[in-house]
C-alpha positions as CSV (number, residue, x, y, z in Angstrom):
1,X,114.7,119.0,78.2
2,X,118.1,117.4,77.5
3,X,118.9,120.0,74.9
4,X,118.1,122.8,77.3
5,X,120.3,121.2,80.0
6,X,123.2,120.8,77.4
7,X,122.9,124.4,76.2
8,X,122.8,125.7,79.8
9,X,125.9,123.7,80.7
10,X,127.6,124.9,77.5
11,X,126.8,128.5,78.4
12,X,128.1,128.2,81.9
13,X,131.4,126.7,80.6
14,X,131.7,129.5,78.0
15,X,131.2,132.1,80.8
16,X,133.9,130.4,82.9
17,X,136.2,130.3,79.9
18,X,135.6,133.9,79.2
19,X,136.4,134.9,82.8
20,X,139.5,132.8,82.8
21,X,140.7,134.3,79.6
22,X,140.0,137.9,80.9
23,X,141.9,137.1,84.0
24,X,144.9,135.8,82.1
25,X,144.8,138.8,79.8
26,X,144.7,141.2,82.8
27,X,147.6,139.4,84.4
28,X,149.6,139.6,81.2
29,X,148.9,143.3,80.8
30,X,149.9,144.1,84.4
31,X,153.0,141.9,84.3
32,X,151.9,139.6,87.1
33,X,152.1,135.8,86.8
34,X,148.8,134.0,86.4
35,X,148.0,131.9,89.5
36,X,145.9,128.8,88.7
37,X,142.5,128.5,90.2
38,X,142.9,125.7,92.6
39,X,140.9,124.3,95.4
40,X,143.0,124.5,98.5
41,X,142.0,121.5,100.5
42,X,144.1,119.3,102.7
43,X,142.7,115.8,103.1
44,X,144.4,115.4,106.5
45,X,142.3,118.3,107.9
46,X,139.1,116.3,107.6
47,X,140.6,113.4,109.6
48,X,142.0,115.6,112.3
49,X,138.6,117.3,112.7
50,X,137.0,113.9,113.2
51,X,139.6,112.8,115.7
52,X,139.3,116.1,117.7
53,X,135.6,115.9,117.8
54,X,135.7,112.2,118.9
55,X,138.2,113.1,121.7
56,X,136.0,115.9,122.9
57,X,132.9,113.7,123.1
58,X,134.6,110.7,124.8
59,X,136.4,112.9,127.3
60,X,133.1,114.2,128.6
61,X,131.4,110.8,128.8
62,X,130.5,109.5,132.3
63,X,132.9,107.1,133.9
64,X,130.3,104.3,134.0
65,X,129.9,104.4,130.2
66,X,133.7,104.1,129.7
67,X,134.0,101.1,132.0
68,X,135.2,103.1,135.0
69,X,133.8,103.1,138.5
70,X,130.7,101.1,138.9
71,X,130.4,101.1,142.7
72,X,126.8,102.4,142.7
73,X,125.5,99.7,140.4
74,X,124.0,97.7,143.3
75,X,121.7,100.7,144.3
76,X,119.5,100.3,141.2
77,X,115.9,99.7,142.4
78,X,113.7,100.2,139.3
79,X,114.8,97.1,137.5
80,X,113.4,93.7,138.1
81,X,115.9,90.9,137.5
82,X,114.8,88.0,135.2
83,X,115.9,84.5,135.1
84,X,118.4,83.6,132.3
85,X,117.0,80.9,130.0
């Protein structure tokens, strides 16, 4: 099982190397520079997504959950107060 896994990974790497070489050869034949294969990712974009989603959810929260107006809190009738021990 390990040998099959190793051979399959080796074959996948060989196919990628073949594609990369063909791409470099084509770029050389056409006279264009070879642009590297890069993963375009900005780590700051993840943080800004989290902060934007947090701001969206907290902006729509009721005022009572954010510590705002609690004037109607004395009108609650379905709770039985208990003695503090």
